[in-house]
N, C-alpha and C positions, 0 to 999 in steps of 0.2 A: 046427280048423274052417277050411276053405278054400273060397273062393268062386271060381267060374270066371267068366272075362270073357265077357260076352254078345257075341254077334256083332253087328256094326254093319250087317248086311245088312238088306234090306227085308223084314221079317217082319210088317209090319202095325203096328208101333209107331212113334209119332211121336218126334221128337227130345226133346220134353218128357217123354214116358214114360221114355225111355232115361236122360235126365239125372236124373230122379227115382229110378230104380232104382240108378244109380251112387251117388247121394247117400246113399241108405239103406244100400247095401253098404259104402261107405266109413265110415259111422258105426258099422256093425256091426264092422268091422275095428278101429276106434279103441276101441270098448267092450271088445272082446276083449283088446286090448293092455293097457288100463288096469284090468283086473279086479284085485281085491285079491290074488288068488292069484298073478298074474303079476308085479305090481310091489309089492315089500315096502315097508313104511313105514320110511324111513331113521331116523326119530326113535326107533323101538323097537330098532334094532340098536345095541348098545353093545359096543365092542371091549374087550379086556383093558386096553389102554393107556388108553383113556378111563375105564374103571372105576378104575384106579389113580389117575389124576388126580383123579377125583371123590372117592375115599376120602381123598386128601391134603387136598383142599379141605375136606372135612367135618372132618377132624382140626384143620385150621387154624382153622376157624370155631368149633369147640368150645373150643379153647384161648383164642381171642380173646374168646368169650363169658364164659369163666370169669374172665379178666382184667378185663373190664368189670364183672362182678358184684362182684369184690373191690374195685375202685375205687369202685363205687357204695356198698358197705358202708362203706368208709373215709369217703367224703363224708357219708354219713348219720350215722356216729358222730361226726365232727367237728361237724356241724350240731347234733346233740343236746347235745354238750358246750358249745358256744357258747350255745345256748338255755338250758341249765341255769345257766351263769354269769350270763347276762343276767337270768334270773328271780331268782337269788340276790341280785344287786346291786339289782334293783328292790325286792325284799322288804326288803333292808337299808335302802334309801333310805326306803321307806314307814315302817318301824319308827322310824328316826331322826326322820322328820317328825312322827310321832305323839308321840314323846318331847318334841320341841321345842314342839309344840302344848300338851302338858300342862304344860310348864314356864311357858309364857306364859299368864298368867291374865287378861290384859287382853282385854276384849271389844271389839267394834267400836265400840259407843257410847262407851265410855271413851276409846278411841283417838281418835275424832273430837272429843270434848270437849277432850282434851289438845292436839290440833293446833289447835283453835280458840282455846284460851287462849294458846297460843304465838304465834299470828298476831296476836291482839289486843295482846299485850305488845310486839310489834315495832312496832306502829303507834303 
């Protein structure tokens, strides 16, 4: 689509009208140049070289993800083992505490009476 240059002769148009026509003509040229059919979107064009690079990156990311998943499983396993050991030691402590409590038949009142007697004897 080509536009012809208007004559600048005196054909009854003022300079304002001629400038307006040139403005619209130039915008029509620009619109024609930048139509989607004329200028392809470079973001959608992928070369074979770029595709190979992207495939290598995907493989690298997949292997890295699998390594991170293995590391996460290892950390989770070690955490569970430590927690299990802690729970076992806690239960063992509580059971020993209960045994000691059962062996100790002195109640609080008796204990305080004994302490009071001892303090009185010292004085």
